[in-house]
N, C-alpha and C positions, 0 to 999 in steps of 0.2 A: 698560403702560397705552396703550390706543389706542381710536380710534373704529372700531367694527366695521361700522356701517351708518348710512346717513342716508336716512330715508324722507320722501317728500313727497306731499301730496295737495291737490288744488284743492277748496275748499269754498265753497258759496253763502252769501252774506250779503245776499241781495236784499231790497229793501224798496220799497214804493210811495211813495217820497219823492223830492224833487229840491231842489237848491240853485240858485243863479243860473246854473250852467253845465251840470251833468249830472244825470241821474236815476240811481237806484240799483236799477233793476228787474232788472238782470243782473249785479250786482256779485259778485265772488268774491274769495277770498284763498287764499294758500298756507299750509298747516299742515305743520310739519316736526318730525321726531323725530330727534335725534342719539343713537344707541345706543352706549354705551361698554362695555368689558369690566371696568370697575371695579364691585366689589360693595360695596354699603352696605346694612346690615340684611338681608342675604341676597338682595338683588335687584340686577340691573345698573342702574347710574345711566343715566337717559335724560333728556336735555335737550330742551325743547320751545320752539318759536317760531312766530310767524305775522306776516304783514305787516298794516299798518293799512288801514282802509277808504279808498276813493278811488283805489287802485291795484289792478289785477286780479292774479289768481294768476300766479305766475312759474315754474311747474313746468318748462317747456321749458328755460329758461336754467339752472336748477339741475341738471337731469338731463344736459344736454349739456356743461356746462363746470365748474360750481363743485363739485358733489358728486364727480365723478370725480377732480378734482385733490386733494381732501382724502383720499379713500380710497386713491389711488395713492401718496400721499406715504409716506416712511419714518416709522413711528410716532414714533421718537425725535425727528424734526425738528419735531414738533408738541407736544412736551412742555415743560412748565415744570419743569426739573430741580430748581430751588431749592425749589419748593413741592410737588414730586411730584404734579403736576396737569397738565391740558391747558393750553396757552398760547393764549388767544384771539388774541393779536397775531400769533403764528406761523401759526395757522390762517387768519387773515384774509389774511396775506401770501401764503399758499399758494393761496387762492381767487383772488387777484388776479394770479397768475403769468400772464405773456404777455398782459396787458390794457393797452391803450394809455391814456394820460392822456385825461381828458375822457370823454364818453359816459356821464355819470353817470345820466341818466334811464333808460338802457337796461338797467342791471344792478344799480343800487344797492339796489333792493328785494329782489332775489334774494339778494344777499350779506347784506343786513341781516337777513333772516329767518333764515338759517342762523346768523348771528352771535348772534342772540337765543338760539337753542337751545344754542349752545356755552356762553354765559355761564351759562345755567340749569344746565347740567351741571357747570361749573366750581364754582359755588357749592354745589351738592349734594355734590360730591366732598369739599369742605371742611366740609360739614354746617353751612352758615351761610346766613342770608338774603342774597340778593345785595346788598341795601342795606348790610349790615354789611361784607361783603367789599369793596365799593367804598369805603366810608369808611376802612377800614383801609389799602387800597392807594393811594388817590388823594385822600383827604379832608384831607390836610395837618394831621393830628392831631385833626380834629373828628369826634366820633362821629356815627353815623347818627341822624337824627331821624325816628322812625317816623310822626310826625304831619305830614301833607302836605295843603296846600290843594288843593281840586279844584273845578272849576266844571262845571255841567251844560250840555252842548251839545245843541241840538235846534232847534226852531223852523223846521224845513224846511217847504217848501211841499208840500201833498198835496191830492188832489182832495176837494172838499167841506169843507175845513178851516174856512174863515171865521175871524173873530176869536174866536168862541166856542171852536173847537177849539184855536186857538193859545193862548188864555189858560188853558184847562183843562190843557193840557200844561205850560205854564210854572208854573202854580200847583202842579201835582203835584211838580215839582222843588223848589220852595220848601218844600213840606210835608215833603219828605224830608230837609231839612236843608241844602240848598245855599244859599249866600248870593249867588252869582253865576250867572246863567243867560245863555245865548247863543242868538240867533236869526239866521236868514238874512235878507239883504237883496239887492236887485239882481235878484230873480226876478219883481218886479212894478214898477209905476211908483213914482217917488219919493213921490208923494202917498199911494199905497196903503201903501208901506213905512212912511211916517211914522205912518199910522193904526195899523198893526200895532205899531210901537214904542210909541206912546202907550198902547195897550191893555195892553201888558205893564208899562209903567212904573206904571200905576195899581195894579198888584198888589203892588208892592214896598214893604216896610217899611223903617224906618231900618236902615242897615247892609247892605242888599241892593242889588245893581247888575245892570245889563243890559249885555252885550256884543253887538256886531253883526258879521256876517261876509259880505262880498260875494263871496268865492270867486274873486277875480281878474277879475270881470266888467267893470269900468269902464275906459273911456279916461280921460285926464286931465281933460277937461272935465266928464264925469259924476262922476268922483271928487271934484272940487272942489265941484260942485253938492251932492252928498251931504254933504260936509264942512261946508258952510255950514248945511245943514238940521239936521245932527246936533249942532252945537257947543253948543247949549243944553240938551241932554238929560242931561249928566253921565254919559256912558256909561263902562263899565269899559274898553272899547277899541273901536276902529274897525279891522276886520281885513281884510287882503288886498284892498285896493281895486282894484288893477290886476294885470296879469300879473306873476307872481312874479319873472320875470327882467327886468322893466322897472324897473331901479333908478332911472333918471332920473325916471320918473313918481312913484315913492315920494318921491324927494327934493324934487320940485317941489310935491307935495301937502302936505308937512310944514308949510310956513309958513301954510297955510290952515286948519290944525286944531291947536289948542293942547292938546287932550286926548290921551290915550294911543292909539297905534296899535300894531298887531300884524301880523306876517307871518313867513314862513320855513318853513311846513309843506311847501311844494312846492319847496324847495331841497334837493338830494340829495347834497351833498358839503361838505367844509370849504372848498373853493375857492369854491363858490357862496355859502356863508355869508359868507366873507371879502369877496366883492364887494358883498354887501348892506351889510356894516358900513362898507366903504370908500366906497361910492358911493350908498347908498340914503337918506341923510339921516336915519337912525334916531337917536333921542335916548336915551342910556343912563340918563337920569334919570327917564324916564316910559314909554318904549315897551317892547314885549315881543317876544321871539324864540321862534318856535314849531317849531324844528327837531325832527324826529321820527326817532329812531334806526332804527326799523323800516323806514323808507323811504329812509334815507340811509346805507347801508353798515354800520349797526349801531353798537354801543357803542364799538368800537375807533375808528371815525371820529368819533363824538360826543365822545370824550375829546380828540381833536385840535381839534375845533371849540370846545370849552370853553376850551382853552388859547389858541386864537386870539382869542376875544372878550375874554378877560381881558387879553391883550397890547394890545388896543385900548381898554382902559378900561371894559369891561363887567363886571358881576357875573353869576355863574351864577344868582343869584336873580332876574334879569330873564328867565330862560328858563322858559316853561310849554309843554311839548311838546304837539303835536297827537297824536291817535290813540286816546286813552282806554284804553290797555292797561296791564297790570301791570308791564311792563318799564320804562316811563317812570316809574311810581310808585316802583319800586325805585331808579332813578337819582336821582329827585328827593329821596328820603329819604337816599341815601348821599352825594350830591354837592352838596346844598344848593341845588337848583333852586327856582324860585318856586312850583311846583305842577304840576298835571297836568290835562289835559282828561278829561272823563268823559261816557260815553253811557249814561244810566240805563236806557233802554229799547231802544236801537237796536243793530244789528250783533251781536246775541247769538248764541252764548254768549261771544264773544271779548272784548267790553267788560265793564266793571264790576270788582268787587272780590271777594275771597274771601268765602265765605258767612259771614254774621254780622257783617261789617264795615258799620258805619253811618256816614252823614255827619252830623257834629255841628258846627254853626256854620261850615259850609263846609270842614271838614277831615275826613280819615279817618286812622285809626291803623292802620298795617300790622301784621298778626299776625306772630309769630315763626316763620315757615315757611321751610324750606330752599329755596334757589334763588330763583326769581322768585315762587314761591308759587302756581303754577297748580293744584297739587293741592288747594288749599283752596277751589276753586270747582267744585262737583260737576258741573254741566252741561258746563263747559269741559273738565274733566279726563276726562270720559267720552269726548269726542271725541278727546282726545290718547291716551288709553289704547287706544282702538280702532285708532288708526293704528300704535301701537308693538307691539301684540300679534300 
C-alpha cells in the first residue's frame, strides 16, 4: 500500500467582489489529487483536496518541498499497520520534516491542502464517510451526526450593488432555507454599513439572524465605535474586528460588546490558536472559533487544536470553521462542531454541498458517501477527475 503520485493544479476562483481588505478579482486555489495503489471497486483510490478561498494557490511550495518528501519516503513508514491503511499523522510528520517551528503562514495552506486529500483517501480505503471514520476514531464514543448547522456567507461589496442588490442576495439565502446570513462590514463608512445592516434586518423573520464580518480591518478605536453601533442589533456575531494576530485588540474590545464575537479563520496553527485562547479575551460561553483546517496544516493539526481548546475549557461546539467546504462539514458531523460556513453562490464549484442536499431550517444532512463526499457534487468532481485522469 502506497501513494504513487500526488498531482497539483492552480485553479481560478476569481469574482468581482471585495471585502473590507481585499478584492477577489485574481483569486486562485490549489487542487490536489493523492493517487494510491489501493483498488476499491476495480479502481485506484484517489483522495482530493483544495484550499479555502482568501489564500492563493500553493503549487510551488507543494512541488518543491511537501510532495517530494511524501513520494520519497519508504511506503511502510506512511502506513497505519493496525488498520491496513495510510496514516495521515505519519504523512503529516513526513511533510513537515526539516521544517523549523513557526512560519505557519508560509506553508500551512500547502500542507493543509495535501492533508485534506490524504484523509479523503483514508476514508475511501475504509469505504466510510469521513465523518463516520472521525467519530469512530476520535469521537469518544459519540456517533457522527450527519445533520449540521450551516450559515450563508455573502454580502460582499460589488460595483452597482446598492441596498437593492444586497437585500436581493440575502433574501435568496433565506429563501433557500438558511436561518443565519452573513454580510461584510468595514468596506464603507460606519453610517453606510449601519444602513446596509438595517436593510438586511428588515428581511429577517423570527428565528433568523444576521452576522457581520470586518475581515480584520479595524484598529481598536474603530472596532469599539462599531461595537457601540452594533450592540442593539442582536447580531449572531461580530467577526474579526481587528488584525487576527492582535490578541490585545480582541481582548480590549470584548468589554465593549456583550454579544457574540467570532475570529480565528486567519490563524494557521495550534500555537496561534492557543495564543488567541490565552490572550484574546474570547469568552467560551458565547464567542465562536473559526479555525479552518484547509488553511492551517489540515485535520492532523486541527485535532491538536481541538484538544487544546478543550483543555482550556472550550467545547468543540463553539467551533464553526471558515471556508465553506465539505471537509469541514465532515469534521463538524464527526467531531461535534457547532456548524460550518457556506457560500451558496460564490467560489464555485469548490463551495457548497453534494447534489441534492438542501438546507432546511439552517441545517443540512450529509449523504452517506465514502470519503469527504466530493464525488457527490458533479461540477466539482469533474474538475477533480480531470486532474487525476
